[in-house]
C-alpha positions in Angstrom: 79.7 -39.9 -9.0 80.8 -37.4 -6.4 80.2 -34.8 -8.9 76.8 -36.2 -9.8 75.6 -36.3 -6.9 76.8 -32.4 -6.1 74.6 -31.5 -9.0 71.3 -33.0 -8.3 71.6 -31.4 -4.6 72.5 -28.3 -5.4 71.8 -27.6 -8.9 68.7 -25.4 -10.5 66.3 -27.9 -9.9 66.8 -28.7 -6.3 63.7 -27.2 -4.8 61.2 -28.9 -7.4 62.6 -32.2 -6.3 62.5 -31.5 -2.8 58.5 -30.2 -3.4 57.7 -33.6 -5.3 59.0 -35.5 -2.4 57.2 -33.8 0.1 53.8 -33.9 -1.5 54.0 -37.5 -1.9 54.9 -38.0 1.6 51.8 -36.0 2.4 49.6 -38.3 0.5 51.2 -41.6 1.5 51.7 -41.1 4.9 49.3 -38.4 6.0 46.3 -39.9 4.2 44.9 -37.1 2.4 41.8 -38.0 0.5 42.0 -38.1 -3.2 45.3 -35.7 -3.5 43.5 -32.4 -2.2 45.1 -32.7 0.8 42.0 -32.1 2.9 40.9 -34.5 5.2 37.7 -36.0 4.0 34.6 -38.2 5.1 33.0 -41.0 3.6 29.1 -40.3 3.4 26.8 -43.4 2.4 23.8 -41.6 0.8 20.3 -42.7 -0.7 18.9 -39.8 -2.9 15.3 -40.7 -4.6 13.4 -38.2 -7.1 9.9 -37.2 -7.4 7.9 -39.4 -9.3 6.2 -38.6 -12.1 2.3 -37.2 -12.8 0.0 -39.0 -14.5 -2.2 -37.3 -17.3 -5.9 -37.1 -16.0 -7.2 -37.0 -19.7 -10.9 -38.5 -19.8 -9.3 -40.6 -23.0 -7.5 -42.8 -20.7 -3.7 -42.3 -19.9 -0.4 -43.9 -19.0 0.8 -44.7 -15.6 3.9 -42.1 -14.5 7.4 -43.5 -14.1 9.2 -43.6 -10.9 11.6 -40.8 -9.6 15.4 -42.1 -10.3 16.9 -43.7 -7.6 20.4 -43.7 -6.4 22.9 -45.1 -3.5 26.3 -45.8 -2.2 25.4 -48.3 0.6 28.2 -50.8 0.3 26.2 -54.1 -1.4 23.4 -52.4 -2.2 21.8 -51.8 -5.9 20.6 -48.5 -7.4 18.0 -47.9 -10.2 18.0 -49.7 -13.4 20.2 -52.9 -12.1 23.3 -51.0 -11.5 25.3 -51.5 -8.6 26.0 -49.2 -5.7 28.0 -46.1 -6.3 31.3 -45.0 -4.6 30.8 -43.3 -0.7 30.7 -39.0 -1.3 33.6 -37.6 -0.1 32.4 -34.6 2.1 34.6 -31.8 3.5 34.5 -30.9 7.1 32.6 -27.7 7.5 31.1 -27.3 4.3 27.6 -26.9 3.7 26.1 -29.3 1.3 22.7 -28.8 -0.1 19.7 -31.1 -0.1 16.9 -30.9 -2.3 14.0 -33.5 -1.9 12.1 -33.2 -5.4 8.4 -32.7 -5.3 5.9 -35.4 -7.5 4.7 -34.3 -10.8 1.3 -33.3 -10.2 -1.6 -34.4 -12.3 -1.9 -32.2 -15.7 -5.1 -31.4 -17.4 -5.1 -31.6 -21.4 -7.2 -28.2 -21.1 -5.3 -25.8 -22.9 -2.1 -27.7 -23.2 -0.2 -29.6 -25.8 0.9 -32.9 -25.6 4.6 -31.7 -24.5 3.6 -29.5 -22.5 1.9 -32.0 -20.5 4.6 -34.4 -20.1 7.2 -31.5 -19.5 4.2 -30.3 -16.5 3.7 -33.9 -15.1 7.6 -34.9 -14.8 8.9 -35.1 -11.1 11.2 -33.1 -9.8 14.9 -33.9 -9.3 16.6 -34.8 -5.6 20.1 -33.8 -5.0 22.7 -34.7 -2.4 25.8 -32.2 -2.9 26.9 -33.5 -6.3 24.5 -36.3 -6.8 21.4 -36.2 -8.6 18.5 -38.1 -9.5 16.4 -37.1 -12.1 12.7 -37.1 -11.6 10.1 -39.5 -12.7 8.4 -39.3 -16.6 5.0 -38.0 -16.8 2.4 -40.4 -18.3 0.3 -38.5 -20.6 -2.6 -39.0 -23.3 -3.8 -41.9 -24.8 -3.2 -40.1 -28.0 0.3 -39.1 -27.0 2.0 -41.4 -29.5 4.7 -39.0 -31.0 5.8 -37.0 -27.9 6.8 -40.4 -26.1 10.5 -38.3 -25.0 8.2 -36.0 -22.6 7.4 -39.4 -20.7 11.4 -39.9 -20.0 13.0 -39.7 -16.3 14.5 -41.3 -13.3 12.0 -44.1 -14.5 10.1 -44.1 -17.6 5.9 -43.7 -18.1 3.9 -45.7 -20.1 4.2 -45.4 -23.6 2.4 -45.8 -26.7 0.3 -48.4 -28.5 2.6 -51.7 -29.2 1.7 -52.8 -32.9 -0.9 -51.7 -35.2 -2.7 -49.4 -36.0 1.1 -47.7 -34.6 4.4 -49.3 -35.6 5.9 -50.4 -31.9 8.1 -47.3 -30.7 9.5 -46.7 -27.6 8.2 -46.0 -23.9 9.4 -43.5 -21.3 12.5 -44.8 -21.2 14.6 -44.2 -17.7 18.0 -43.0 -17.2 20.9 -45.2 -16.8 21.6 -46.1 -13.5 18.6 -45.0 -11.8 15.6 -46.5 -13.5 13.8 -48.8 -15.8 10.8 -47.9 -19.0 7.8 -48.2 -18.9 5.3 -50.8 -20.4 3.4 -50.3 -23.9 -0.4 -49.8 -24.2 -2.2 -52.8 -25.8 -5.6 -51.4 -26.8 -7.6 -50.5 -24.1 -5.0 -51.9 -21.4 -2.5 -48.7 -21.1 0.9 -49.3 -20.2 2.5 -49.1 -16.5 5.4 -46.5 -15.4 8.9 -48.3 -14.8 10.3 -48.5 -11.3 13.8 -48.4 -10.1 13.9 -52.3 -9.9 12.4 -53.8 -12.9 10.5 -52.0 -16.2 6.9 -51.3 -16.3 4.6 -54.0 -17.6 2.5 -53.9 -20.5 -1.1 -53.7 -21.1 -2.7 -56.8 -22.8 -6.0 -57.3 -24.5 -7.1 -60.6 -25.8 -10.4 -60.5 -28.3 -13.2 -61.8 -26.6 -11.4 -62.3 -23.6 -9.9 -60.5 -20.6 -8.5 -56.6 -20.7 -6.0 -55.5 -18.3 -3.5 -52.6 -17.6 -0.1 -53.0 -17.1 0.8 -53.2 -13.6 3.9 -50.8 -12.4 7.6 -51.9 -12.1 8.9 -52.2 -8.9 11.2 -49.9 -6.5 14.4 -51.2 -5.3 14.7 -51.6 -1.3 17.1 -50.2 0.9 17.9 -50.5 4.5 20.6 -47.2 4.8 18.2 -46.1 7.7 18.5 -49.4 9.5 14.8 -50.5 8.0 14.5 -52.0 4.8 12.1 -50.4 2.9 10.8 -50.2 -0.9 11.6 -46.7 -2.8 10.5 -45.8 -6.7 7.7 -48.0 -7.4 6.0 -47.0 -11.3 2.7 -46.5 -11.2 -0.3 -49.0 -12.3 -1.5 -48.2 -15.9 -4.8 -47.5 -16.3 -7.9 -49.3 -17.7 -9.9 -47.9 -20.2 -13.5 -50.1 -20.8 -15.1 -47.7 -23.2 -18.5 -49.7 -23.1 -16.7 -52.8 -23.9 -18.3 -55.7 -22.6 -15.4 -57.9 -23.0 -14.3 -59.1 -19.4 -12.3 -56.7 -17.8 -9.8 -56.6 -14.4 -9.0 -53.5 -12.1 -6.3 -51.1 -12.8 -2.7 -51.9 -12.9 -1.3 -52.3 -9.2 1.3 -49.7 -8.5 4.9 -51.2 -8.0 6.6 -51.9 -4.7 7.9 -48.5 -3.3 4.7 -46.0 -3.6 3.6 -46.7 -7.2 -0.3 -45.7 -7.5 -2.6 -48.0 -8.4 -4.3 -47.6 -11.9 -8.2 -46.6 -12.3 -10.6 -48.7 -13.8 -13.8 -47.5 -15.4 -14.9 -51.0 -16.0 -14.8 -52.3 -12.2 -14.9 -48.9 -11.3 -11.9 -47.9 -9.2 -10.0 -44.6 -8.6 -6.3 -44.1 -9.5 -3.7 -43.5 -6.6 -1.4 -41.0 -6.4 2.4 -41.8 -5.6 3.4 -42.1 -2.1 4.9 -39.5 -0.4 8.6 -39.3 0.3 8.9 -42.4 -1.5 9.6 -41.2 -5.2 6.6 -43.6 -6.8 4.6 -42.7 -10.1 1.1 -41.7 -9.8 -1.5 -44.2 -11.4 -3.0 -43.8 -14.8 -6.4 -42.7 -15.6 -9.1 -44.8 -16.8 -10.7 -42.6 -19.1 -13.8 -42.5 -17.5 -15.4 -38.7 -18.1 -15.6 -37.8 -14.4 -13.3 -36.9 -12.1 -12.8 -39.6 -9.7 -11.0 -42.0 -12.6 -8.7 -39.2 -13.7 -4.7 -40.0 -13.2 -3.0 -39.4 -10.0 0.1 -37.1 -8.9 3.6 -38.3 -8.2 5.1 -39.1 -4.7 7.6 -36.7 -3.7 11.2 -38.2 -3.0 13.6 -38.7 0.0 17.4 -38.5 0.4 18.9 -40.1 3.5 22.7 -40.0 4.2 24.9 -41.7 7.0 28.5 -41.8 8.0 30.5 -43.9 10.8 29.1 -43.1 14.5 32.5 -42.0 15.6 32.6 -38.8 14.0 30.5 -35.7 15.8 26.7 -34.9 14.9 26.2 -32.7 12.0 24.6 -29.5 11.7 21.4 -30.2 9.7 18.6 -27.9 8.5 15.2 -29.8 8.1 17.5 -33.2 8.3 16.1 -35.8 11.3 18.9 -37.9 13.3 18.7 -41.0 14.2 21.4 -44.0 15.0 21.9 -47.4 14.1 24.7 -49.8 14.9 27.8 -48.2 13.1 26.2 -45.0 11.9 24.6 -41.7 12.4 21.6 -41.2 9.9 20.1 -38.1 8.8 16.9 -38.0 6.3 15.3 -35.6 4.9 12.0 -35.2 3.8 11.9 -31.6 2.4 14.9 -29.7 1.0 17.8 -28.2 3.8 21.5 -28.8 4.1 24.0 -30.8 6.0 27.4 -29.9 7.3 29.6 -32.5 8.6 31.5 -31.8 11.6 35.1 -32.8 12.9 
C-alpha cells in the first residue's frame, strides 16, 4: 500500500491529478458561472421584434403577423405558448449589442412579385446579445396563394383562401417559442395576423348572411418593467366588399399588443399601423381602389432587460434606466448597447 501511495503522489501524472482537483475546487467553492471561471450576472430580458407590414394592394390583402416575443422573466410566458427561457448570463465589462427591429413597411404591388412583396414587408428582428426575436410575417396580396412562405415570421401573417376553389393550405407560420400562425381568408373576409399569444382568426362568410374579416391574434403580457403591458399582437384582416350587398362588418380588430385594425370598403374604415414599440402587425387592406383603405406598416419592436438592484448601474447607449422593487430596468426603444458593471 505504501508503494502504491508513493506512485500516486510522485509519479508521472501527479500534476494532472492535482490540476483536475484544483479546477473542481474552483467551480464548487468559488461559484464561477457555467464552468468558465468568470463571474457572471443573471439578466432577465424581453425581446420583441418588429411587426410585419400589410400589402396595400387594391385587391384586398391579408393582415401582417406580430414580431417574435421572447422573455426570460421567471414564471412568465414566451411567444407561441412557450415557457420562459433561462436568464442571460452576462460578463461584467462586456458591451452587448441591442438591436430594436423596425416594423415592416406597407409595400406597393407595382413592379413587385408576390415574393418581393413578402420579403420587403417582413418586420426586422430584434436582438439582445445572443437572443434574437424574428420579425413578423408580411401580409401579402389576395392572389398570393402560392407564396405564403413569405408570410412566415416571429408570428405568421394571414394566409390563402380556405377551401374551394383553392385547396386548404398553410397560413403564414410563426417561429417556435416566439409566435403563432395567421388566419385563413374566407371569400371576402381576409385572414388576420398571428400574435405572440394566439393564432390569427379566419375571415368568415355566410351566403346571404354576414361577412367579416378575422381579428388579429392577441399578444402576450409582460410586467418586466413593473407595468403589465401586452406586446406583439397580430394585425386585423381587411374586408373586401367588392360591391356585394351582403351585410358586412368592419375590418378585423387588431390583437392586444399593438395589432393594427384592418380596413373595410363596406363601412368604410381605414386600416391602422402596428403600435410603435409593441411589435404589432399592420392591419390588412380592404381592396378599395383608394389609398386610405390600403394595408399598413408594422410596429417597431422593443428590448427591456433587468437585473438585481444590488449590482451597480450599467453603462447604456440609448437605453433608459428605471427601478422597481428588487431590480434595475433598462428599456431600449431604439438600437444601442449595454455594459454591466461590477
